[in-house]
C-alpha positions as CSV (number, residue, x, y, z in Angstrom):
1,M,52.7,94.8,69.1
2,E,52.4,93.0,72.3
3,K,48.6,93.5,73.2
4,I,48.9,94.6,77.2
5,N,46.6,93.2,79.8
6,L,45.6,95.9,82.2
7,Q,44.8,93.7,84.5
8,D,47.5,91.5,85.0
9,V,47.9,91.3,88.7
10,R,51.2,89.9,88.9
11,S,53.0,92.2,91.5
12,T,56.1,93.1,89.2
13,R,56.1,92.8,85.4
14,K,58.2,94.1,82.5
15,L,56.7,95.8,79.5
16,P,57.7,96.0,76.1
17,F,59.1,100.0,75.1
18,K,56.3,99.6,72.3
19,L,53.0,101.2,74.5
20,K,50.8,103.6,73.4
21,K,51.3,107.0,74.8
22,N,49.8,107.2,78.4
23,T,48.1,103.4,77.9
24,F,47.6,103.2,81.9
25,E,46.9,106.4,83.0
26,C,44.2,106.6,80.2
27,A,42.7,103.2,81.1
28,A,42.8,104.4,84.7
29,W,41.3,107.5,83.9
30,Q,38.3,106.0,81.9
31,K,37.7,104.0,85.4
32,K,37.7,107.1,87.4
33,L,41.0,105.5,89.1
34,T,45.1,106.6,89.0
35,V,48.5,105.2,88.6
36,C,51.4,106.2,90.2
37,G,54.9,107.0,88.1
38,I,58.3,106.8,89.6
39,D,61.4,108.0,88.4
40,E,64.9,108.9,89.3
41,V,67.9,111.5,88.9
42,G,71.4,111.3,89.5
43,R,72.5,107.1,89.1
44,G,75.3,107.9,87.2
45,C,77.0,110.9,89.0
46,L,80.4,111.0,90.9
47,A,78.8,113.3,93.4
48,G,75.8,114.1,95.4
49,P,72.7,112.1,96.3
50,L,70.5,109.9,94.2
51,V,66.3,111.6,93.9
52,T,63.9,109.7,93.4
53,A,60.2,110.8,92.9
54,A,56.7,109.1,93.1
55,V,53.6,111.2,91.1
56,I,50.2,110.9,91.2
57,L,48.5,113.1,88.8
58,P,44.5,114.6,88.6
59,L,42.3,112.5,87.1
60,N,42.6,113.4,82.9
61,T,45.5,115.7,83.1
62,S,46.6,117.4,79.9
63,Y,49.2,119.7,81.2
64,K,51.6,120.5,77.9
65,C,54.7,120.4,79.6
66,L,55.0,117.0,81.4
67,K,57.1,115.2,78.9
68,D,60.5,113.8,79.9
69,S,62.7,116.1,82.0
70,K,65.6,116.0,79.6
71,L,63.5,117.1,76.8
72,L,62.5,120.5,78.9
73,S,64.4,123.5,79.2
74,E,65.4,124.8,82.9
75,Q,62.3,127.1,82.4
76,E,60.0,124.8,81.4
77,R,61.1,122.1,84.0
78,I,60.8,124.8,86.8
79,L,57.0,125.3,85.7
80,A,56.0,121.9,85.7
81,Y,57.4,121.4,88.7
82,R,55.7,124.3,90.4
83,W,52.4,123.0,88.8
84,I,52.9,119.1,90.1
85,Q,53.5,120.6,93.5
86,R,50.4,122.4,93.5
87,N,48.2,120.0,91.8
88,C,49.6,116.2,92.4
89,W,49.8,113.8,95.2
90,Y,53.9,113.0,95.6
91,G,56.7,111.9,97.8
92,I,60.5,112.1,97.4
93,G,63.2,109.8,98.1
94,I,66.8,111.0,98.9
95,V,69.9,108.7,99.2
96,H,72.8,110.0,99.8
97,N,76.1,109.0,98.6
98,R,77.4,106.6,101.8
99,L,74.6,104.7,101.3
100,I,75.2,104.3,97.4
101,D,78.6,103.2,98.5
102,K,77.6,101.1,100.8
103,H,75.0,98.7,98.8
104,N,75.6,100.0,95.4
105,I,73.6,101.9,92.7
106,W,71.0,99.5,91.5
107,Q,69.9,98.7,95.3
108,A,70.5,102.5,96.2
109,T,68.1,103.4,93.2
110,L,65.3,100.8,94.8
111,I,65.8,102.3,98.2
112,G,65.1,105.8,97.3
113,M,62.0,104.5,94.5
114,K,60.6,103.0,97.4
115,R,60.6,105.8,100.2
116,A,59.2,108.2,97.5
117,L,56.4,105.5,96.8
118,M,55.4,104.7,100.4
119,Q,55.7,108.4,101.0
120,V,52.9,109.1,98.3
121,L,51.1,106.5,99.5
122,A,50.9,107.4,103.5
123,I,49.0,110.7,102.2
124,C,47.0,109.8,99.0
125,P,43.4,109.0,99.8
126,D,42.9,106.9,96.7
127,I,45.5,103.5,96.2
128,P,46.3,103.9,92.4
129,Q,45.3,101.0,90.2
130,S,49.3,100.4,89.0
131,I,52.3,101.7,89.8
132,L,54.6,102.8,86.4
133,I,58.2,102.8,87.1
134,D,61.2,103.8,84.4
135,A,63.3,100.5,83.6
136,M,63.4,99.6,87.3
137,P,61.5,96.2,89.2
138,L,60.6,97.4,92.2
139,D,59.2,94.9,94.6
140,L,56.5,95.7,96.7
141,W,57.0,92.0,98.8
142,D,57.7,93.8,102.0
143,T,55.1,96.1,102.2
144,A,51.0,96.6,102.6
145,F,51.1,97.2,99.3
146,T,52.1,93.8,97.4
147,A,48.4,93.8,95.4
148,I,49.1,96.6,93.1
149,P,50.7,95.7,90.2
150,V,53.7,97.0,89.3
151,H,54.9,97.5,85.2
152,Y,58.4,98.7,84.5
153,F,59.6,99.5,81.0
154,P,62.4,101.8,79.1
155,H,62.0,105.3,78.0
156,G,59.4,105.2,81.1
157,E,59.6,108.7,80.7
158,R,58.6,109.2,77.2
159,T,55.9,106.8,77.4
160,S,54.1,107.9,80.5
161,C,53.1,111.2,81.4
162,S,53.1,109.6,85.3
163,I,56.4,108.9,84.8
164,A,57.7,111.9,83.0
165,A,56.3,114.0,86.0
166,A,58.2,112.1,88.4
167,S,61.4,112.7,86.5
168,I,60.6,116.3,86.8
169,L,60.5,116.5,90.2
170,A,63.6,114.3,90.9
171,K,65.9,116.6,88.6
172,V,64.4,120.2,89.7
173,T,64.6,118.8,93.4
174,R,67.8,117.1,93.0
175,D,69.6,120.5,90.7
176,D,68.6,122.8,93.7
177,L,70.0,120.4,96.2
178,I,73.5,120.5,94.4
179,R,73.3,124.3,93.8
180,R,73.1,124.5,97.9
181,M,75.7,122.5,98.3
182,D,78.0,124.4,95.7
183,P,79.5,127.1,98.2
184,L,79.8,124.0,100.6
185,F,82.6,123.0,98.9
186,P,84.2,125.5,96.7
187,G,86.6,124.2,93.9
188,Y,84.4,121.8,92.7
189,H,82.1,123.9,90.8
190,L,79.4,121.3,91.3
191,A,76.5,124.0,90.3
192,Q,77.9,123.7,87.0
193,H,77.9,120.0,86.5
194,K,75.3,118.9,89.0
195,G,77.9,115.7,89.8
196,Y,77.8,114.2,86.6
197,G,81.4,113.0,85.2
198,T,81.5,115.6,82.9
199,K,85.6,116.6,81.6
200,K,85.9,119.7,83.5
201,H,84.5,117.5,87.3
202,K,87.1,114.8,86.3
203,D,90.0,117.5,85.5
204,I,89.4,118.9,88.9
205,L,89.5,115.5,90.6
206,E,92.8,114.8,89.5
207,H,94.4,117.7,90.6
208,Q,92.4,117.7,94.3
209,T,90.9,115.0,96.5
210,E,87.3,114.0,96.5
211,S,84.6,115.7,99.3
212,I,82.9,114.2,101.6
213,I,79.8,114.2,99.0
214,H,81.4,112.4,96.4
215,R,80.6,108.4,95.3
216,N,83.9,106.4,96.7
217,S,82.4,103.3,94.9
218,F,82.1,105.2,91.2
219,L,85.5,106.7,92.1
220,K,87.6,103.9,92.5
221,N,86.2,102.3,88.9
222,L,87.2,105.5,87.0
223,K,90.7,105.4,89.2
224,R,90.9,101.8,87.4
225,T,89.5,103.1,84.0
226,H,92.3,105.5,84.2
227,Q,94.9,103.6,85.2
228,K,93.7,101.0,82.3
229,S,94.0,103.9,80.3
230,N,97.4,105.1,80.9
231,S,98.8,101.6,80.9
232,I,97.1,101.0,77.3
233,Q,98.7,104.5,76.2
234,K,101.8,103.3,77.5
235,T,102.4,100.4,76.0
236,I,101.4,101.8,72.5
237,F,104.0,104.6,72.4
238,Q,106.7,102.4,74.2
239,P,109.6,102.9,71.3
240,L,110.8,99.4,69.9
241,S,114.1,98.0,70.7
242,I,115.6,97.3,67.3
243,E,118.1,94.8,67.4
244,K,121.6,95.7,66.2
């Protein structure tokens, strides 16, 4: 396994997946310093906002529910969410579907992450030793925090408790937003699928027009895929003409 230099001052650096769990947190906490974890929820949804979160945990955190939000039950996520609210510094970035359509999901994710990060850095009295992100190369060149190293790696929420906390905060926040939207957009059953492209959601969109919270850029791709699939099926099942 590659040895990680925790003092690397390059602004943004991709790291291998095989990191020891909480490598950066443990190193920072030994020096009475902190790190900031960032994650997002809702990138692949057909409807609703993208939600990002940035969390700075207190020193020597050992709360048992700080793990990948997808591995927690809804009740465990809510308990962890409340613990994070009471004990941590955090920021939340919400990027609505129109901004996603205007740019693209990659750029929208970076915008949301930077919003969440700027929020938490504005209220936290201590500057974190490093910023940890799940798989996104966030660049801080246009901020006052270019000296903070940014490390990103895949499956970050399973390797870093700070990123895990951010994933929980983002997940619970987004789910609550979608539930509040559900009665405003009857017929789409948003509370059930949370805007993701489930079979039920796609079936609904085949029989009624999209709402104002749907991502048009995503739906165009969905329609193209559907048309291509239909075209292939017609070609496969087209009866052969037999010459007499």
